[in-house]
C-alpha positions in Angstrom: 23.1 -22.6 2.6 19.4 -22.0 3.2 17.5 -19.4 1.2 16.3 -16.5 3.3 13.0 -14.6 3.8 13.4 -11.3 5.6 10.6 -9.8 7.7 10.6 -6.0 8.1 8.6 -4.6 11.0 7.0 -1.2 10.5 4.6 -1.2 13.6 0.9 -1.0 13.2 -1.9 -2.9 15.0 -0.1 -6.2 14.5 2.5 -4.8 16.9 -0.1 -3.1 19.1 -0.8 -3.5 22.8 -3.9 -2.7 24.9 -4.4 -2.8 28.6 -7.2 -5.4 28.3 -7.3 -8.5 26.2 -10.9 -7.7 25.4 -10.0 -4.3 23.9 -9.5 -4.3 20.2 -9.8 -0.5 19.7 -8.1 1.5 22.4 -4.6 0.1 21.9 -1.2 1.7 21.1 0.0 0.7 17.6 3.6 -0.3 17.0 4.6 -1.0 20.6 6.1 -4.4 20.0 9.2 -5.1 18.0 9.2 -7.8 15.3 11.3 -10.2 17.2 8.8 -10.2 20.1 6.0 -10.9 17.7 7.8 -13.8 16.2 8.1 -15.5 19.6 4.4 -16.5 19.3 4.6 -17.5 15.6 5.4 -21.2 14.8 7.7 -20.9 11.8 8.5 -24.6 11.8 6.8 -25.0 8.5 9.5 -22.8 6.9 12.4 -25.0 8.1 13.8 -25.0 4.6 14.3 -21.2 4.9 16.2 -18.9 7.2 13.7 -16.3 8.4 15.4 -13.1 9.5 13.7 -10.1 11.2 14.5 -6.4 11.2 12.8 -3.5 12.8 12.4 -0.5 10.4 9.9 1.6 12.3 7.5 1.6 15.3 4.7 3.6 13.6 1.0 3.8 13.6 0.4 3.7 9.8 -1.9 6.7 9.9 1.3 8.7 10.5 3.2 7.2 7.5 5.4 9.7 5.6 6.9 9.9 2.1 10.4 9.9 3.6 9.7 6.7 5.5 8.1 5.1 2.3 11.3 6.0 0.5 13.5 4.6 3.2 11.5 1.3 3.2 11.7 1.1 -0.6 15.5 1.5 -0.4 15.7 -1.3 2.1 13.5 -3.6 0.1 15.5 -2.9 -3.0 18.8 -3.7 -1.2 17.4 -7.0 0.2 16.0 -8.2 -3.1 19.4 -7.7 -4.7 20.7 -10.5 -2.4 20.8 -13.8 -4.3 20.0 -15.8 -1.2 16.8 -13.9 -0.4 13.7 -15.3 -2.0 11.2 -12.8 -0.7 10.4 -10.0 1.8 7.5 -9.7 4.3 6.5 -6.4 5.7 4.3 -6.1 8.8 2.4 -2.8 8.5 -0.6 -1.0 9.9 -3.8 -1.3 7.9 -4.8 2.4 7.6 -2.3 3.3 4.8 -1.1 -0.2 3.8 -2.6 0.2 0.3 -0.5 3.3 -0.3 2.7 1.7 0.9 2.1 -1.4 -1.2 1.4 0.7 -4.3 4.5 2.9 -3.7 6.7 -0.2 -3.4 5.3 -1.7 -6.6 5.8 1.5 -8.5 9.3 2.2 -7.2 10.8 -1.2 -6.7 8.9 -3.2 -9.3 10.2 -6.4 -7.7 11.1 -9.6 -9.5 10.6 -11.5 -6.2 7.5 -11.5 -3.9 7.2 -8.6 -1.5 4.3 -9.3 0.9 2.7 -6.8 3.2 0.6 -8.1 6.0 -1.1 -6.7 9.0 -3.7 -7.2 11.8 -7.1 -5.8 12.8 -6.6 -6.8 16.4 -3.6 -6.0 18.6 -1.2 -8.6 19.7 -2.7 -8.5 23.2 -6.1 -9.5 22.0 -7.8 -12.8 23.2 -7.7 -13.9 19.5 -5.1 -11.8 17.6 -5.2 -12.2 13.8 -1.6 -11.0 13.3 0.2 -14.4 13.8 -1.9 -16.2 11.1 -1.6 -13.3 8.7 2.2 -13.3 9.1 2.4 -17.1 8.5 0.2 -16.6 5.4 2.5 -13.8 4.2 5.6 -16.1 4.7 3.8 -18.7 2.5 3.4 -16.2 -0.3 6.9 -14.8 0.1 8.3 -18.3 -0.3 6.5 -18.9 -3.7 9.2 -19.1 -6.3 7.0 -18.5 -9.4 5.4 -15.2 -8.5 6.7 -11.6 -8.2 5.5 -8.2 -7.3 4.0 -6.6 -4.3 1.2 -8.4 -2.6 -1.0 -7.8 0.4 -2.1 -10.8 2.5 -4.9 -10.5 5.1 -7.5 -12.9 6.4 -6.3 -15.7 4.0 -6.7 -13.5 0.9 -4.0 -12.4 -1.5 -4.3 -9.0 -3.1 -2.2 -7.3 -5.6 -0.9 -3.8 -4.7 -2.5 -2.0 -7.7 -6.0 -3.1 -6.7 -6.1 -3.6 -2.9 -8.2 -1.2 -0.8 -9.1 -1.1 2.9 -12.9 -1.2 2.9 -13.9 -1.8 6.5 -12.7 -0.2 9.7 -13.2 -3.1 12.1 -13.7 -6.6 10.6 -10.8 -9.0 10.2 -11.3 -9.3 6.5 -10.8 -5.6 6.0 -9.4 -5.5 2.4 -10.9 -5.9 -1.0 -9.6 -5.9 -4.6 -12.8 -4.4 -5.9 -14.8 -5.8 -8.8 -11.7 -7.8 -10.0 -11.7 -9.9 -6.9 -8.6 -11.1 -4.9 -5.7 -12.8 -6.6 -5.8 -15.9 -4.5 -6.0 -17.5 -1.1 -3.7 -19.0 1.5 -5.1 -22.3 2.6 -3.4 -24.6 5.2 0.0 -23.2 4.4 -0.4 -23.3 0.6 -1.0 -20.4 -1.7 -3.6 -20.9 -4.4 -3.7 -18.3 -7.1 -6.9 -18.0 -9.1 -6.7 -19.2 -12.7 -7.9 -15.9 -14.2 -5.4 -13.8 -12.3 -2.4 -16.0 -12.1 -0.8 -14.7 -15.3 -0.7 -11.2 -13.9 1.1 -12.4 -10.8 3.4 -14.7 -12.6 7.2 -14.1 -12.2 8.6 -11.4 -14.4 12.3 -12.0 -14.9 14.5 -9.2 -16.0 12.1 -6.3 -15.2 14.1 -3.1 -14.6 13.5 -1.6 -11.3 12.5 2.1 -10.9 14.1 2.7 -7.5 14.6 6.3 -6.6 18.3 6.7 -6.4 18.5 9.8 -4.2 19.1 9.6 -0.5 16.0 10.3 1.6 17.4 13.6 2.8 17.8 14.9 -0.7 14.3 14.4 -2.1 12.2 17.5 -2.2 8.8 15.8 -2.2 6.1 17.6 -4.3 3.0 18.6 -2.4 0.0 16.9 -3.8 -3.4 17.1 -2.1 -6.7 15.2 -2.5 -10.0 17.0 -2.8 -13.5 15.5 -3.1 -16.5 16.7 -5.1 -19.7 17.0 -3.2 -23.0 18.9 -3.1 -22.2 22.6 -3.0 -18.5 22.1 -3.7 -16.7 25.4 -4.5 -13.2 26.6 -5.5 -12.4 27.8 -2.0 -10.0 25.0 -1.1 -8.4 25.0 -4.5 -7.6 28.7 -4.2 -6.2 28.2 -0.8 -3.9 25.4 -2.1 -2.8 27.7 -5.0 -1.8 30.3 -2.4 0.2 27.7 -0.5 2.2 26.6 -3.5 0.6 23.2 -4.1 2.2 21.1 -6.9 -0.7 18.8 -7.8 -4.3 18.1 -6.9 -6.2 14.8 -7.2 -10.0 15.1 -7.4 -12.2 12.3 -6.0 -15.0 13.2 -8.4 -18.6 12.1 -8.1 -19.6 9.2 -10.4 -17.5 9.2 -13.6 -15.2 11.9 -12.2 -17.8 14.6 -12.4 -17.0 18.0 -10.7 -19.2 20.9 -9.6 -18.8 23.8 -12.0 -17.4 26.1 -9.4 -14.8 23.6 -8.3 -13.9 22.9 -12.0 -13.4 26.6 -12.7 -11.0 26.8 -9.8 -9.2 23.7 -11.0 -8.9 25.1 -14.5 -7.2 28.2 -13.0 -4.8 26.0 -11.1 -4.0 24.0 -14.2 -3.3 27.2 -16.1 -0.7 28.0 -13.4 1.1 24.8 -14.0 -0.4 22.7 -11.2 -1.0 19.1 -12.1 -4.7 18.0 -11.9 -5.8 14.3 -12.1 -9.4 13.1 -11.9 -10.3 10.0 -10.0 -13.7 8.8 -8.5 -15.0 8.6 -5.0 -16.9 5.4 -6.0 -15.6 2.3 -4.4 -15.5 0.3 -7.6 -15.1 0.9 -11.3 -12.9 3.6 -13.0 -13.3 6.9 -14.6 -14.0 6.5 -18.3 -12.6 9.3 -20.6 -15.1 11.9 -21.7 -14.5 13.9 -24.9 -13.4 17.4 -24.0 -12.4 16.5 -20.5 -9.8 19.1 -19.6 -8.1 17.0 -16.9 -6.3 13.6 -17.2 -7.9 10.7 -15.5 -6.4 8.3 -13.0 -6.4 5.2 -15.2 -8.5 3.3 -12.7 -6.5 4.1 -9.6 -8.2 5.1 -6.3 -7.7 8.7 -5.2 -5.0 7.8 -2.6 -3.0 5.7 -5.2 -3.5 8.4 -7.8 -1.8 10.8 -5.3 1.2 8.5 -4.9 1.4 8.0 -8.7 1.3 11.8 -9.3 4.0 12.4 -6.6 6.3 9.9 -8.2 5.7 11.5 -11.6 6.4 15.0 -10.3 9.5 14.0 -8.3 11.2 12.5 -11.3 10.8 15.6 -13.4 
């Protein structure tokens, strides 16, 4: 019996359609189902595997929700428990792909490869990038000696904990920051970089942290992101307190610095039991702990991933 790779369709630009083949912006994301997309993808190179497809959602990823993230994580967890499945590929919109990847890594902590891929051009484009990205994702998903959640786009392999979308239009829209990407897919073969391969190496026996509750039973904590800027005040913090917010992530300036008026409001919020975490609005680097800092820092996570981490921390309490 052949080993299987399962491809889950979530929608996004890779499944998008526009009226004109020259239009790479004004399209409707998530129109096509995953089976239709695969009709234009030559999967002959994966003849040793059975490639199955399943549609999970038809969503523009800007509209991704926590409930849908949880539903996806449950499906991924169930699939990875099947002994004949070697990996899972997820087609996803680019806008919130990094958050989905991080959520899946934190919740599922997979001992097999889970590969998210995408497109910057719709399927109706003169030169769509989705088919090649999907082929590259299948290549990584078939690797027997790696595990974890990866993002594959434009021939680059990124790890979920580091990937960020850093460009709104170009095909190579993702970066792994100052660490660099984890590898490349070249002519149907994955090449992991020597200095990163140990991190991506297969981790047998790692316990999974899947959320056990049904989607309908989770009362997701409300966590918002605020940014420090010139003239920042406590107005928004006070509004969030009045609305019963559970946590606040601050995208601080530089090394997580915060305007004194904003900080005073955050101290008030923290005294009321609201969780506060400091990140940085800088594209690279991390917040370094400062003696006397009243708030915990993000341990190098971006603001959007810090929010996911804080939600998962609060929902488990």
